[in-house]
C-alpha positions as CSV (number, residue, x, y, z in Angstrom):
1,X,101.3,-0.5,-19.7
2,X,98.5,-0.8,-21.6
3,X,95.5,-3.5,-21.8
4,X,94.7,-6.0,-24.6
5,X,91.8,-7.9,-24.9
6,X,91.8,-10.1,-27.8
7,X,88.6,-11.3,-29.9
8,X,87.8,-14.5,-27.5
9,X,87.8,-12.5,-24.2
10,X,86.0,-9.5,-26.0
11,X,83.2,-12.2,-27.6
12,X,82.9,-13.3,-23.8
13,X,82.6,-10.1,-22.3
14,X,80.1,-9.4,-24.8
15,X,77.8,-12.1,-24.0
16,X,77.9,-12.4,-20.2
17,X,77.2,-8.6,-20.9
18,X,74.6,-9.7,-22.9
19,X,73.2,-12.2,-20.2
20,X,73.4,-10.2,-17.7
21,X,71.1,-7.4,-19.7
22,X,68.8,-10.0,-20.3
23,X,68.5,-10.9,-16.7
24,X,68.3,-7.4,-15.8
25,X,65.7,-7.0,-18.6
26,X,63.3,-10.4,-16.8
27,X,64.1,-9.5,-13.5
28,X,62.6,-5.3,-13.9
29,X,59.9,-6.5,-16.6
30,X,59.2,-9.2,-13.3
31,X,59.8,-6.5,-11.1
32,X,57.7,-4.0,-12.7
33,X,54.5,-6.4,-12.9
34,X,54.7,-6.9,-9.3
35,X,55.0,-3.3,-8.9
36,X,51.7,-2.8,-10.8
37,X,49.8,-5.4,-8.8
38,X,50.9,-3.9,-5.6
39,X,50.2,-0.3,-6.8
40,X,46.9,-2.2,-7.4
41,X,46.9,-3.6,-4.3
42,X,47.3,-0.5,-2.3
43,X,44.5,1.8,-4.0
44,X,42.3,-1.2,-3.3
45,X,43.3,-1.0,0.1
46,X,43.5,3.1,0.1
47,X,39.9,3.0,-1.7
48,X,38.3,0.6,1.0
49,X,39.8,2.4,3.9
50,X,37.8,5.9,2.3
51,X,34.9,3.5,2.5
52,X,36.2,2.9,6.1
53,X,36.7,6.5,7.3
54,X,33.9,7.7,5.8
55,X,31.7,5.0,7.4
56,X,33.4,5.8,10.7
57,X,33.2,9.5,10.4
58,X,28.9,8.7,9.3
59,X,28.6,6.5,13.2
60,X,30.7,9.2,14.6
61,X,28.3,11.8,13.6
62,X,25.2,9.7,14.9
63,X,26.9,8.4,18.2
64,X,27.4,11.9,18.8
65,X,23.5,12.9,18.0
66,X,22.5,9.9,20.0
67,X,24.3,11.2,22.5
68,X,23.0,14.1,22.3
69,X,19.0,13.1,22.2
70,X,20.4,11.2,25.4
71,X,21.2,14.5,26.8
72,X,18.1,16.0,26.3
73,X,16.4,13.0,27.2
74,X,17.8,13.1,30.2
75,X,17.6,16.8,31.0
76,X,13.8,16.8,29.9
77,X,13.7,13.9,32.1
78,X,14.8,15.7,35.7
79,X,12.7,19.0,34.6
80,X,9.4,16.6,34.0
81,X,11.1,15.0,37.5
82,X,11.1,17.9,39.0
83,X,7.9,19.0,37.9
84,X,5.9,16.2,38.9
85,X,7.5,16.2,42.4
86,X,6.5,20.3,43.2
87,X,2.7,19.0,41.8
88,X,2.7,16.5,44.1
89,X,4.0,18.7,46.9
90,X,1.4,21.0,46.0
91,X,-1.5,18.5,45.7
92,X,-0.5,16.9,49.2
93,X,-0.6,20.4,50.7
94,X,-3.9,21.1,49.0
95,X,-5.3,18.3,50.7
96,X,-4.1,19.1,53.7
97,X,-5.2,22.3,53.9
98,X,-8.9,21.1,53.0
99,X,-11.3,21.9,56.1
100,X,-15.2,21.1,56.5
101,X,-17.5,23.3,56.0
102,X,-19.1,26.2,57.7
103,X,-22.7,26.2,58.8
104,X,-23.7,28.2,55.8
105,X,-22.0,26.3,53.4
106,X,-23.6,23.2,55.1
107,X,-26.3,24.1,54.1
108,X,-25.1,24.7,49.8
109,X,-24.1,21.3,50.8
110,X,-26.8,19.6,51.2
111,X,-28.5,22.0,49.1
112,X,-26.3,20.6,45.8
113,X,-26.4,16.9,47.2
114,X,-30.8,17.7,47.0
115,X,-30.0,19.1,43.6
116,X,-27.6,16.3,42.1
117,X,-30.0,13.5,43.6
118,X,-32.8,14.9,41.9
119,X,-30.8,15.3,38.6
120,X,-29.9,11.7,39.1
121,X,-33.4,10.6,39.6
122,X,-34.5,12.2,36.5
123,X,-31.8,11.1,34.4
124,X,-32.1,7.3,35.6
125,X,-36.4,7.6,35.8
126,X,-35.8,7.3,31.7
127,X,-33.8,4.6,31.5
128,X,-35.7,1.4,31.1
129,X,-33.3,-0.7,33.7
130,X,-32.1,1.3,36.4
131,X,-28.5,1.5,36.6
132,X,-26.6,1.6,40.4
133,X,-23.7,3.9,40.9
134,X,-26.2,7.3,41.8
135,X,-24.3,7.6,45.3
136,X,-20.1,8.0,43.9
137,X,-22.0,10.3,40.9
138,X,-23.7,12.5,43.6
139,X,-20.6,12.3,45.9
140,X,-17.9,13.3,42.8
141,X,-20.4,16.1,41.4
142,X,-20.5,17.5,45.0
143,X,-17.0,17.0,45.6
144,X,-15.8,18.8,42.4
145,X,-18.2,21.8,42.9
146,X,-16.6,22.4,46.3
147,X,-13.3,21.1,46.5
148,X,-12.0,23.3,49.7
149,X,-14.2,21.3,51.7
150,X,-13.1,17.3,52.7
151,X,-13.9,14.7,50.7
152,X,-14.6,12.4,53.4
153,X,-17.0,14.9,55.2
154,X,-19.0,15.6,51.5
155,X,-19.0,12.2,50.8
156,X,-20.7,10.8,54.5
157,X,-22.7,14.2,53.9
158,X,-23.9,12.7,50.9
159,X,-25.0,9.7,52.4
160,X,-26.8,11.2,54.5
161,X,-28.4,13.1,53.0
162,X,-29.7,10.1,50.5
163,X,-30.6,8.2,53.2
164,X,-32.7,10.9,55.2
165,X,-34.6,11.2,52.1
166,X,-35.2,7.4,51.7
167,X,-36.3,7.7,55.0
């Protein structure tokens, strides 16, 4: 048995093949254009993703640096707080350890007060308008001279000596 194709059938088959070829080429061209558009879209997306990734890495790096700085500040603050507590405790102990003067120190303090009074008197005598506040200045200078002696005692002693000098 052999297949015999007449001329009309051959023309129809060739025409159908031609139409299928034209349709296939058209579909292929359309698909190629779409693929090109999709490829361009993917390249744009990849470019955007690259910049987003780069920005994300920069943001992460800066965030880590901020966290490290915060940790450093927290540590420094803790050290500062501890140092401040120690300083306050030392000052409190020092304030508790202040004492009243011995008899020979009383004479020294009295002399220091009189010396400070004479200094203040000479400084204030040169002024056209005398300013008040000599007693606090005298007391402060004597307190700095004798830091281990009770400030309250020195203040009272200054007032006493000044009153005696005025009387």
